[in-house]
N, C-alpha and C positions, 0 to 999 in steps of 0.2 A: 227522355232528358233534355233534348235539344229543343224541342218545341216550347218547354219550359222557360227557358234559355233565352230563345227569341221574343217573348212575351216581355222580360222582366227590363226596367228601365236601367236597374243598377246591378250589377254581379259581385259577389264579395270575391276579393281575391281569390280565394281556393276555387269558387265556383269557375271562375275565370282561368286559372291554371287547368281545371280539369275540362273545361269545353274548348283550351287551345293544345293541351296536350305538352304543356312546358311545365318546368318546375318552378317553383314560385321565386328561384333566385333570377331565373330568365326572365320572368313575368317583370320582375323587379327593374333587371337591369333595361331592358326596352322600354319600359316608361317612363324610366327617367331619360334615356337616350332621345326618345321621341317628345319630350315634355308633356306628357298625359297625366292630367289631371287627377289624383287620387282623392275619393271622397270620404267622411266620416260622418255620422249621424249620431244626434242626442243619445245619450245612453247607450251607446252600441260601440264598444271596442274596434270591430271589422274596419277594415278597409275595403272601398267599394270604387268599381271603376263602370264606367257608363258602356252600356250594351254595344253600342255604335264603337267605342274605343278599343273593345275585346274583338268585335270583328275586325277591326283593322290589325290587331296584333294576329288573328287567324290568318288573315291573308298575306302578311308578312312571313309566316310560319310556312304557309303554301308556296308561295313566290317571293323569297327573298330579295331580288332584285327590283321588287317595287317599294322598297322600305323607303328608299329616297331621303330627301333631307327633312329636318324637323320643321313642321307649319306651325310658323308664328302669327298671332292676330297681330294687329298695328299696337293695341293697347298694351300688349303683355312684352315684356322685356326678359331676355334670358340672366340678367344681371340684377337683384336687388340694388334699389338707389343707395346713393352715398348715405344720405338720412337714415333710411330704414338700417344701416350695417352700423352708423354710430350710435344710435338710438338704441341697438341691442348690445353693442358693447357695453355703453352706460349701463343698462340694465344686469348684464352678466356683471359687470363689476360691483354695483350695490348687492348683487346676492352671494358674492364672493367675501366683500366685508360683512355681510350679517353672519356667513359661514366662519369668521374668523381671520382671512386672508385679507389685509387691509392694505397691503402692496403688492398685488399682484403682477405676474411679470405677463408679456405678451403671451408666453407659452401656455401659460395659467387659464387666461381670459380664451385664446384659441382652443384648449381641450374644452373646456365647457361649453363653447361653441359648436365643438366639431368641425374646427376647421384647423388651417395649416398656420401657425402663426408668422411665418412669411406674407400670409394674405392678410392680415389685420393690422400688420405694422403700419402701413402709411396711414389707414384710419386713425391708429393710435396717435401718430405721429401730428396727424391735422387735428386730432381732438388736442392735444397737448399746445400746438399752435393757437388753436381757438381759446385756449385758457379752462374748458370744459373739466380737464385733468390735468395733473402736475406730474411730469417725467423727472425720475432722477435715477443715476446709476446706481444699480444694486452689484452684488458681488461678482453675477458672471455675466448678467444681462439687466437691461433698463427695468426698473420697476414705475409703477404710475399708482398715483391717488386721486381720487375723486376730489374735486373741488364743490364744496356744497354751500 
């Protein structure tokens, strides 16, 4: 089986866990920690890793002291740009409005984005300042309305 894995360009997450000898959760943690890109392919629900990335994870299992720092390419940044986040917030607000929540709070938006509300509040304030959304006081927390 090892020879088959070495010949493949991509390994599914389950194949990678078997090759490394870790649980799926451990592989997911290391993939996130090291910033390894996960791949999905058309008409296939599985998640794949490049074989070279699986080899890197295998080496980390054998020699954890070699894990070192995350390697980033110059074009890649660890944080998405403000423009991308604000576009995502507006997209989520439109989706929430279509589902009947006409005045979502920061918590509602953050929950839908799988983020903490404290992380997106600065972006909401920025959008309100720019005039893309309108902010008003709700019962417990500020609420936001899309300006169309």
